[in-house]
N, C-alpha and C positions, 0 to 999 in steps of 0.2 A: 503494499500500500504505501503510494506515495504522499506524503505530505509536503505543500507548501506555505513558506510562512515569509513574513513580510515586518522587517524589521528597521532600523537605521544603522548603517555601519560605517563609523568615523564619517558620522555628518552628511554621508549618504543613503538614500531610501534604497533598500535592499530588498530584491525579492528570490529567494530557490528552494528549490524541489528537496527533499530530502526520501532517500527510500526506506530507513530503520528507525521507527520512534527513539530507537539507542543510541544513538549517532547525537558523538559529542559535539559539543560547540567547537574544541578547541579542532578536531577532524575538518569540519565544515569549514574553519576561518584558515586552514592548511589550508586543504586540498579544493574544494568548490572554488575561495574567495581568495586565495593565495597570499594570505595576510599571514607568510612566514617571520615573522618574528615573533609571532605567539609561539611558543617553542613547546616540545614534550617532552616532558621526563619523564616523572613518576606513572602519569595517567590514577593515579590514587587521589592526590589532593598533597601531596607532602612537600612539594620543591619548590611550586610556587612561578617554576619557569612560564607557565599556561595564563596568566594571569592579567584579565583584562578587565575594562570598568562594563559592569551594567546599570544604565541608569547611573551614573554616577559612583556607585560601590564597586570596590575591588569582588572580583571570585575566579576562583582557579577553576578554567572553560573547561578543563577535563571533567570536571564533575557536573558538569551541565549540560542536561541534555538541549542537542539546538533547539527544537520546538517550544523549548521554553522561555527562549527572546520576542517571541512573536507580539508585535507592538511596540517590543524597549529597543532603547537605546545602546549600541556594543560601542565603547571605544578600543581599540587596539595600540599598544607601544608605536605602533607605522602612522597611526592615525592624531595621534598627539602634537604633533611638529604641523610647524604652518603648509599651507598648500608650497610655500615659495623655498621649501627647506630647510626656512630656519627651525631649529630644533625646541620644543620644549625645555622652560627655564629649571626643570626636575632633569631633564635630559642632560640638559649643557651643563648641568651641577655633577652630574656623573661623569659626565666625560671630563670637564676639568679638574675635576678630586679624583680623577682615575680609579672612581667607585666600582670598576666591574676590571675584569679580565680576558677570559673567551666571551662573553655576551650572553651566554646560552641565558642562565640565570637571570638577566637585567630587566624583561617584562617584570616579575616578580617587586624587586622596589621600587621600580619607578612606578609601576601603577597602581601600587599601593602607595606612594609618596602623593601620586597625584590626587588622589582622593583624599586622603587625608587633609592635603590644605586648600583642598576645596570646601572642604566641612568648616577647616579651622587653622585658616591662615598662619596663625601662632603659636604651634603647636608644642607641649613641655616635651622636656628627653622621653619622659614615661610614653606619651604618646605615639613620638617618633617608634619607640623600639617596641610597643603592640601593634604597632601598624606594619614594621618588618617582620615580626613573630611569623615564620610558616615562608618563609623562604630561605630555601637553601641554595648554599654558595660552596663547590669546591675549589677555587681560584685565589680568591681575595681575604680570605680571613676574618671578614667580615667588617674590620677596621674602615678601610673603605670606604666603605658603603654606608658607615654609619657616619663618617667624614661628609660624604656626598650628601647624604640626606639630611643632615643637618647646615649644608651651606645650603641648599635646598630651599630646607625651611628659612632661612634668614633672608631670604632673595624675599623683597615684598609683591613681587610679579609672579612666584612658584605656584602661585594659585590658578595660573593660565586664563585670567580675568584680565582682559586689557583695562588701562586706565579710562577711564573719564572726563 
């Protein structure tokens, strides 16, 4: 049985067909929609490499059945940068502070910080730590990730909302 779902993906209206109700959002994003910045790591919600924002909240897309995003807004790490290629302030902070090495896990901490900073533009250290919990990285040892997250949190534009 084919199911058609319509949702917003990185600010673009999107309609796709899925043939299996158990197909996960990460698989649809990568295979059908070519959003390969969303990585497949553990497939059980432990690593965070597949993190996306759904209606602004961070979710591990390996745990989300694709049909669940019907009518919702999904943002990927590829979609938070501006259309002219300028990195989102959180992405820029991770780049500037060497908050990644291989980049495989990058969607997790970046998307969690984007979600946090949109909800709380001046988060406490405890809020930053809580936001990043559940993201595993084998390369950095976490110190650079925390430095990048703190740097992003200190940027008044890191919520991604332009000044008016």
